[in-house]
C-alpha positions in Angstrom: 101.4 92.4 106.0 98.4 90.6 104.5 94.7 90.7 105.2 93.9 87.5 103.3 93.5 85.3 106.3 93.0 81.7 105.2 93.5 82.6 101.6 97.1 83.6 102.1 99.1 81.5 99.6 101.2 78.8 101.2 103.5 78.1 98.2 106.1 80.2 96.3 104.0 79.8 93.1 100.9 81.1 94.9 102.8 84.1 96.3 104.1 84.9 92.8 100.6 84.8 91.4 99.3 87.0 94.2 102.1 89.4 93.5 101.1 89.6 89.8 97.5 90.3 90.8 98.5 93.1 93.3 100.9 94.7 90.8 98.2 94.7 88.1 95.7 96.1 90.6 98.0 98.9 91.5 98.1 100.0 87.9 94.4 99.5 87.2 93.1 101.2 90.4 95.7 104.0 90.0 94.7 104.6 86.3 91.0 104.2 86.5 90.0 104.6 90.2 88.2 101.9 92.2 84.7 102.2 90.7 85.9 102.1 87.1 88.4 99.4 87.6 87.4 95.8 86.6 88.5 92.4 87.8 88.6 91.3 84.2 91.2 94.0 83.3 93.2 93.2 86.4 93.4 89.5 85.7 94.2 90.1 82.0 97.1 92.4 82.8 98.3 90.0 85.5 98.1 87.1 83.0 95.9 84.9 85.2 92.4 83.5 84.8 89.5 85.2 86.5 88.8 82.0 88.4 92.3 82.2 89.8 91.5 85.6 91.1 88.8 84.2 93.3 91.2 81.8 94.9 92.6 84.8 96.6 89.9 87.4 96.8 86.1 87.2 97.2 85.5 90.6 95.6 87.1 93.7 94.1 86.6 95.5 97.5 88.8 92.9 99.3 91.5 93.2 96.6 91.5 97.0 97.2 91.8 96.5 100.9 94.7 94.1 100.5 96.4 96.4 98.0 96.4 99.4 100.4 97.8 97.2 103.2 100.4 95.8 100.7 101.6 99.2 99.6 101.9 100.3 103.2 103.9 97.2 104.1 106.2 97.5 101.1 106.8 101.2 101.7 107.6 100.6 105.4 110.0 97.8 104.4 111.7 100.0 101.8 112.2 102.8 104.3 113.5 100.5 107.0 116.1 99.2 104.6 117.0 102.7 103.6 117.7 103.9 107.1 119.1 100.7 108.5 122.7 101.9 108.5 122.0 105.5 109.5 124.6 106.6 112.1 122.1 109.0 113.9 118.4 109.8 114.1 118.9 113.0 112.2 120.6 111.0 109.3 117.8 108.5 109.5 115.3 111.3 108.9 117.2 112.5 105.9 117.6 109.1 104.3 114.0 108.2 105.1 112.6 111.3 103.5 114.7 110.9 100.4 113.7 107.2 100.2 110.0 108.1 100.6 110.1 110.5 97.8 111.9 108.0 95.7 109.3 105.3 96.4 106.5 107.7 95.5 108.2 108.4 92.2 108.5 104.7 91.5 104.8 104.1 92.5 103.0 107.1 91.0 99.6 105.6 91.8 100.3 105.4 95.6 98.6 108.7 96.6 95.5 108.1 94.4 95.0 104.6 95.8 95.6 105.4 99.4 93.6 108.6 99.4 90.6 107.0 97.6 90.6 104.2 100.2 89.1 106.7 102.7 85.9 106.5 100.7 86.1 102.9 99.5 87.3 101.3 102.8 87.8 103.8 105.6 89.2 101.2 107.9 91.9 100.3 105.4 92.8 104.0 105.1 93.0 104.4 108.9 95.1 101.3 109.3 97.5 102.4 106.6 98.4 105.6 108.6 98.1 104.0 112.0 100.7 101.4 111.1 103.0 104.1 109.9 102.4 106.1 113.0 103.3 103.2 115.3 106.5 102.4 113.4 107.5 106.1 113.3 106.8 106.5 117.0 108.8 103.3 117.8 111.8 104.8 116.0 111.5 108.1 117.9 111.2 106.2 121.2 114.5 104.3 120.5 116.2 107.7 119.7 114.9 109.1 123.0 116.4 106.1 124.9 119.8 106.7 123.2 119.7 110.4 123.9 119.6 111.5 120.3 116.1 113.0 120.7 115.0 114.9 123.8 112.6 113.2 126.1 108.9 113.9 125.7 105.7 112.8 124.1 106.5 111.0 120.8 103.2 110.1 119.3 102.4 113.7 118.2 105.9 114.2 117.0 105.7 111.1 114.9 102.5 112.2 113.2 103.9 115.7 112.7 106.9 114.3 110.9 104.7 112.0 108.9 102.8 115.1 107.7 106.1 116.6 106.5 106.8 113.5 104.5 103.3 113.3 103.1 103.3 116.7 101.6 107.0 116.6 100.5 106.1 113.4 98.7 103.1 114.9 97.1 105.0 117.9 95.7 108.3 116.3 94.8 107.2 112.8 94.1 104.0 113.4 92.2 103.9 117.1 91.0 107.6 117.6 90.4 109.1 114.2 89.9 112.1 115.6 87.9 113.1 118.0 90.7 116.5 117.6 92.3 115.5 116.8 95.9 119.0 116.8 97.5 118.9 120.5 98.7 115.3 120.2 99.6 115.8 117.1 101.7 118.8 118.7 103.4 116.8 121.8 104.2 113.9 119.9 105.6 116.0 117.5 107.7 118.1 120.3 109.0 114.9 121.9 110.4 113.8 118.5 111.8 117.2 117.9 113.4 117.4 121.3 115.1 113.8 120.8 116.4 114.5 117.4 117.8 118.0 118.1 119.2 118.4 117.5 122.9 118.1 120.6 125.0 121.4 122.2 126.0 122.7 121.0 129.4 122.2 123.8 132.0 125.5 125.3 133.0 126.4 126.7 136.4 126.1 130.4 136.8 128.8 132.3 134.9 129.5 129.4 132.5 128.3 128.9 128.9 125.7 126.2 128.3 127.1 123.0 126.7 
């Protein structure tokens, strides 16, 4: 996902340069916050001239907006790859949660950047979570269609499950990055799986439910 519009690079070299700028911006904004971060420092760390920066962005604000969108896009792609071969929705939840915490550990500035965006660019903040919500809901809808998740409203479920991941990532990705998350992820996803399991099929009188 990109919000650059006509400034989206058309060549592989341009995309590599943009990647360098975004990676440097992730470190700069994460370490210093939006207001203290500088374009000069970002371009220096990216190894590009300040003039090159303005080929892609008109301002630091627009870079920040693009960075929030880029982090969201990269995270969604990372999670999609992690759950691609999951044999069930329950296993997809387990793999996805573990992958999310892993991504947070690799990108320790993710929370600071995204959370600060609600004050720097509220629309970028809203879109970050709305895009996640739409993707999560689509996955639940598919699971409903295959019978892995009981029928019902899926938007609220998606956002509730996102909340679980958000706080699990905060604690075990940011506050306790050395913690063994295996048992924790298993416990959380067991709770999710039991809560999402299809309702038992009603049995005729005198028989046990299936």
